[in-house]
C-alpha positions in Angstrom: 146.4 97.2 104.9 143.0 98.4 103.6 140.3 96.1 102.2 140.9 94.8 98.7 138.6 96.5 96.2 136.0 94.0 94.8 134.2 94.4 91.5 131.6 92.5 89.4 131.8 92.4 85.6 128.8 93.0 83.4 128.9 91.9 79.7 126.6 93.8 77.3 126.6 94.3 73.5 130.0 92.8 73.2 131.4 95.2 75.8 132.2 94.9 79.5 131.9 97.2 82.5 133.4 96.6 85.9 131.2 97.7 88.8 132.5 98.3 92.3 131.1 96.2 95.2 130.5 98.1 98.4 130.9 96.1 101.6 128.5 96.7 104.5 129.4 96.1 108.1 126.9 93.2 108.0 124.7 91.8 105.2 125.2 91.2 101.5 127.6 93.2 99.3 126.0 96.0 97.3 126.7 96.7 93.6 127.6 100.4 93.1 125.5 101.6 90.2 125.7 105.3 90.6 127.9 105.7 87.5 126.3 102.8 85.6 124.2 104.9 83.2 127.1 107.2 82.4 129.3 104.2 81.7 126.8 102.1 79.7 123.9 104.4 78.6 121.6 101.9 80.3 119.2 102.0 83.2 118.5 99.2 85.7 114.9 98.0 86.1 113.9 97.2 89.7 110.2 97.7 90.3 109.4 98.6 93.9 113.1 98.7 94.7 113.2 95.1 95.9 116.9 94.7 95.0 118.0 98.4 95.4 119.9 100.0 98.3 118.8 103.6 98.0 121.3 105.0 100.5 124.0 104.4 103.0 122.8 104.3 106.6 124.1 103.6 110.0 120.8 103.3 111.9 118.9 100.0 111.5 119.7 96.6 110.1 117.1 94.0 108.9 117.8 90.5 107.7 114.5 89.2 106.4 115.6 85.7 105.8 117.0 85.2 109.3 114.3 87.2 111.0 116.8 89.8 112.4 116.1 93.4 113.4 118.6 95.6 115.2 118.9 99.3 116.1 122.5 100.6 115.9 123.7 96.9 116.4 121.5 96.1 119.4 119.1 93.2 118.8 115.4 94.2 119.0 114.7 91.4 121.4 117.1 92.9 124.0 115.8 96.4 123.5 112.2 95.4 123.8 112.9 93.5 127.0 115.4 95.8 128.7 115.1 99.3 127.3 112.5 102.1 127.1 111.2 104.0 124.1 112.9 107.2 125.1 116.2 105.4 125.6 115.8 103.7 122.2 115.1 107.2 120.7 118.3 108.5 122.1 120.1 105.4 120.7 118.7 105.9 117.2 119.5 109.5 117.1 122.9 109.5 118.8 124.1 106.0 117.9 125.0 105.0 121.4 123.0 104.2 124.6 122.8 107.1 127.0 124.1 107.5 130.5 121.5 108.3 133.1 122.4 112.1 133.0 122.3 112.1 129.2 118.9 110.4 129.2 117.6 113.0 131.7 118.7 115.9 129.4 117.2 114.1 126.4 113.9 113.6 128.2 113.8 117.3 129.3 114.3 118.5 125.7 111.4 116.3 124.5 109.2 117.5 127.3 109.9 121.2 126.5 108.5 120.6 123.1 105.3 118.9 124.2 103.0 121.8 123.5 101.1 123.1 120.5 100.7 126.6 119.1 97.2 128.1 119.2 96.9 128.1 115.4 97.4 124.3 115.3 94.8 123.8 118.1 92.3 125.9 116.1 93.0 123.8 113.0 91.1 120.9 114.6 87.9 122.9 114.6 88.0 122.9 110.8 87.9 119.2 110.4 84.6 117.5 109.5 83.2 115.3 112.2 83.9 112.1 110.3 87.6 113.0 109.4 89.9 110.0 109.7 92.6 110.4 112.4 95.4 109.9 109.9 94.1 112.7 107.7 94.1 115.0 110.8 97.7 113.9 111.7 99.0 114.5 108.1 97.4 117.9 108.0 98.4 119.0 111.5 102.0 117.9 111.0 102.2 119.6 107.7 100.8 122.8 109.3 103.8 123.0 111.5 105.8 123.9 108.4 103.9 127.2 108.4 105.2 127.9 111.9 108.7 126.5 111.6 109.7 127.7 108.2 112.1 130.7 108.1 113.9 129.5 111.3 115.0 126.1 109.8 118.2 125.8 107.8 118.3 122.1 107.0 122.0 122.2 106.5 122.7 123.5 110.0 123.2 120.8 112.6 121.7 122.9 115.4 118.5 123.5 113.4 118.2 119.8 112.5 118.5 118.9 116.2 115.9 121.5 117.2 113.5 119.9 114.6 114.2 116.4 116.0 113.1 117.4 119.5 110.2 119.4 118.2 108.7 116.6 116.2 109.4 114.0 119.0 107.6 116.2 121.5 104.7 117.5 119.4 103.5 114.3 117.7 102.3 112.7 121.1 100.4 116.0 121.8 98.9 115.9 118.3 97.9 112.2 118.7 96.2 113.0 122.0 94.4 116.0 120.5 93.1 113.9 117.6 91.8 111.2 120.0 90.1 113.7 122.3 88.7 115.6 119.3 87.1 112.4 118.2 85.8 111.5 121.7 84.9 115.2 122.5 86.9 115.1 125.6 89.8 117.1 127.2 93.5 116.3 126.6 95.3 115.2 129.8 98.4 116.8 131.2 102.1 116.0 131.4 103.0 114.4 134.8 106.7 114.6 135.9 106.3 111.4 137.9 105.4 109.4 134.8 107.7 108.0 132.1 107.2 108.8 128.4 104.8 106.1 127.6 102.8 106.6 130.7 102.6 110.3 129.9 101.2 109.5 126.5 98.4 107.5 128.1 97.8 110.3 130.6 97.6 112.8 127.7 95.2 110.5 125.9 92.9 109.7 128.8 93.9 111.9 131.7 91.3 114.5 131.0 88.8 112.2 132.7 88.5 112.6 136.5 90.3 110.0 138.6 92.1 108.5 135.7 95.3 106.5 136.7 97.8 105.0 134.4 98.0 101.3 134.7 101.8 100.3 134.7 101.0 97.1 132.7 99.4 99.2 130.0 102.2 101.8 129.9 104.8 99.0 129.7 102.8 97.4 126.8 102.7 100.8 125.0 106.5 101.2 125.6 107.1 97.8 124.0 104.9 98.7 121.0 106.7 102.0 120.5 110.1 100.4 120.6 109.2 97.6 118.1 107.7 100.2 115.7 110.5 102.9 116.1 112.3 102.1 112.9 112.6 99.6 110.1 115.2 100.9 107.8 114.2 102.0 104.2 110.5 101.0 104.2 107.9 102.8 102.2 107.3 105.7 104.7 110.9 106.2 105.6 111.8 106.3 101.9 109.1 108.8 101.3 110.6 111.0 104.0 114.0 110.7 102.5 112.8 111.3 98.9 110.8 114.3 99.8 113.5 115.6 102.2 116.2 115.2 99.5 114.7 118.2 97.7 115.5 120.4 100.7 111.8 120.8 101.6 110.7 121.8 105.1 111.2 118.8 107.4 107.6 118.9 108.6 106.5 118.6 105.0 108.8 115.5 104.6 107.3 114.0 107.8 103.8 114.6 106.4 104.8 112.6 103.3 106.0 109.8 105.5 102.7 109.8 107.5 100.7 109.7 104.2 102.7 106.7 103.0 102.2 104.9 106.4 98.4 105.3 106.2 98.2 102.7 103.3 96.8 99.3 104.2 99.9 97.6 102.8 102.0 99.6 105.3 101.0 101.0 108.7 97.3 100.9 107.9 97.5 97.1 108.1 96.9 97.1 111.9 93.5 98.7 111.5 92.8 96.3 108.6 93.6 93.2 110.8 91.0 94.1 113.3 88.5 94.7 110.5 89.3 91.3 109.2 88.8 89.7 112.7 85.4 91.4 112.8 84.6 90.0 109.4 85.6 86.4 110.3 83.7 86.7 113.6 84.4 83.2 115.0 86.9 80.3 115.0 84.5 78.0 113.1 84.6 80.4 110.2 88.4 80.5 109.8 88.7 77.6 107.3 86.2 79.4 105.0 88.3 82.6 105.1 91.5 80.6 104.6 90.1 79.2 101.4 89.0 82.7 100.3 92.5 83.9 100.9 93.9 81.1 98.7 91.5 82.0 95.9 93.3 84.4 93.6 89.9 85.5 92.2 88.6 86.4 95.6 89.3 90.0 96.8 89.6 88.9 100.4 93.2 89.1 101.8 94.5 87.6 105.0 95.8 90.7 106.7 98.7 90.6 109.2 100.5 87.8 107.5 103.6 88.1 105.3 106.1 90.9 105.0 107.9 92.6 102.1 111.3 91.9 103.8 110.8 89.1 106.3 110.7 85.6 104.9 110.6 84.2 108.4 108.6 84.9 111.5 108.7 88.7 112.1 110.9 89.0 115.3 108.5 91.8 116.6 105.4 89.6 116.3 106.4 87.2 119.1 106.9 90.1 121.6 103.6 91.7 120.6 101.8 88.4 121.1 103.3 88.1 124.6 102.4 91.7 125.4 98.9 91.1 124.2 98.4 88.3 126.7 99.8 90.5 129.5 97.4 93.3 128.7 94.3 91.1 128.4 95.2 89.2 131.6 95.4 92.5 133.4 91.9 93.3 132.1 90.6 89.9 133.1 90.1 89.1 129.5 92.3 86.1 129.1 89.5 84.5 127.1 89.1 87.5 124.8 87.3 86.3 121.7 89.5 88.4 119.3 92.7 87.0 120.8 91.4 83.5 120.6 90.4 84.0 117.0 93.9 85.4 116.3 95.7 82.5 118.0 93.6 80.0 116.1 94.1 81.7 112.8 97.9 81.9 113.4 98.0 78.2 114.3 96.2 77.1 111.2 98.1 79.3 108.9 101.5 78.3 110.3 100.8 74.7 109.5 99.1 75.2 106.1 101.4 74.3 103.2 100.0 77.2 101.1 101.2 79.8 103.7 104.5 77.9 104.4 105.4 77.8 100.8 104.8 81.6 100.5 106.6 82.6 103.7 103.4 84.0 105.1 104.1 84.3 108.8 102.4 86.7 111.3 103.9 90.2 111.2 104.0 93.2 113.5 100.4 94.2 112.7 98.8 90.9 113.6 98.4 91.4 117.3 99.1 95.1 117.8 95.5 96.2 117.0 94.1 93.9 119.8 96.4 95.7 122.3 95.4 99.1 121.1 91.7 98.2 121.3 92.2 96.8 124.8 93.8 100.1 125.8 90.6 101.9 124.8 91.7 103.3 121.4 89.3 103.2 118.4 90.6 101.2 115.5 90.9 104.4 113.4 93.6 105.5 115.8 95.8 102.4 115.4 97.9 103.8 112.5 98.3 107.1 114.4 99.9 105.0 117.1 102.3 103.5 114.5 103.2 107.0 113.3 103.7 108.1 116.9 106.3 105.4 117.3 107.9 105.7 113.9 108.4 109.5 114.0 111.8 109.0 115.8 112.9 106.7 113.0 111.8 109.2 110.3 113.4 112.1 112.0 116.7 110.3 112.6 116.8 109.2 108.9 116.1 112.7 107.8 118.9 114.1 110.0 121.3 111.4 108.8 120.5 112.2 105.2 120.7 116.0 105.6 124.1 115.7 107.3 125.5 113.9 104.2 127.6 116.5 102.3 127.2 114.4 99.1 123.3 114.5 99.2 121.6 114.8 95.9 117.9 115.1 95.1 116.3 111.6 94.6 115.3 111.1 91.0 114.4 107.5 89.9 114.2 106.8 86.2 111.7 104.6 84.3 111.2 102.0 81.6 109.1 104.0 79.1 106.6 101.9 77.2 104.5 104.7 75.7 104.3 105.9 72.0 107.4 106.8 70.0 107.7 110.2 68.5 104.6 111.3 66.5 103.5 114.6 65.0 100.7 116.8 66.2 97.5 116.7 64.1 95.4 119.9 64.1 92.0 119.5 65.7 90.0 119.9 62.5 92.0 117.1 60.8 91.4 114.4 63.4 
């Protein structure tokens, strides 16, 4: 016997409408409003979509109250501890963990796309010397739409898969090219003996003679990539979906996601956290900045605390803190001043009633910048690293959306508060 249909009744203007409830595999029921306007002549008002499920998805689940994150049903804690980024990428895209042979084929397809066309390489010569790395990433990813345009039919599964492997292979090369463009050095090479994350480090720094990938660093990068791989319908993923729903070139949709990620309230927060640490400078100044953060008239914000969804400790933050210790220990920097400042700030905030009442716990951005800085990356590259990890999530969501035969272009409505109808007045009569 099938599930009993559940509805919720809405009373309005003396009338009633029954709305269907959609039941997820896990999580709260969802009120189906797709026919609400046609039935009632009304719109719903939900600024920033805090109560709106914009789509159906099978990829990632987040429970912000309980502090739960899972990819295809697998808890993030297990994946971060036991898996690899490439295996997680396979899982996100295919829905199941791979066998060894399947993973080898997947890895080969990614590797085959880890090269850039000459026109894209030349593009970097046109950027001003002070160009931000994220602006270069947005532009270079968007430029791929000029190359892969006529050959992509977004409704064809084979074309969508080809795009998935292209973007997963090309973004690491673009990130390495951006870093070495800034540093005026040579991009390293792909090494068959290294895993995906180690190869990223080799691409970044391998152009320097005698460079060797440190396994502690490559493992740390792998953990960061896994933890950042997807986070359901966040701002950047929703941007990819909304832009992609028009049928635009998928690289243009990816560029929209990268642009959204750049903001300091989203992926740009990891760069902002390190800037904040540099502003605070020392542990004896923390209390002063805590008070500034509490003052609603003060523009200072305590970055790296709180999350739009999580009302508990971000499950990713604990792993990143542990990874941060491992990297700094390897460098002999167990007394790293920035880490000590971060630990002290976290300890004070976790026991301050102001932050407790507002569910302001450390999030994924709080410690990640310290790791990236320890790996030798300038802070302007931190959000590029976030994008490098998240590209598999964006591409998977785009593929899932485009495979939906019922896809319609995204088109939110508004609560209009402007003037009512008025008549035009000729210029000489005003």
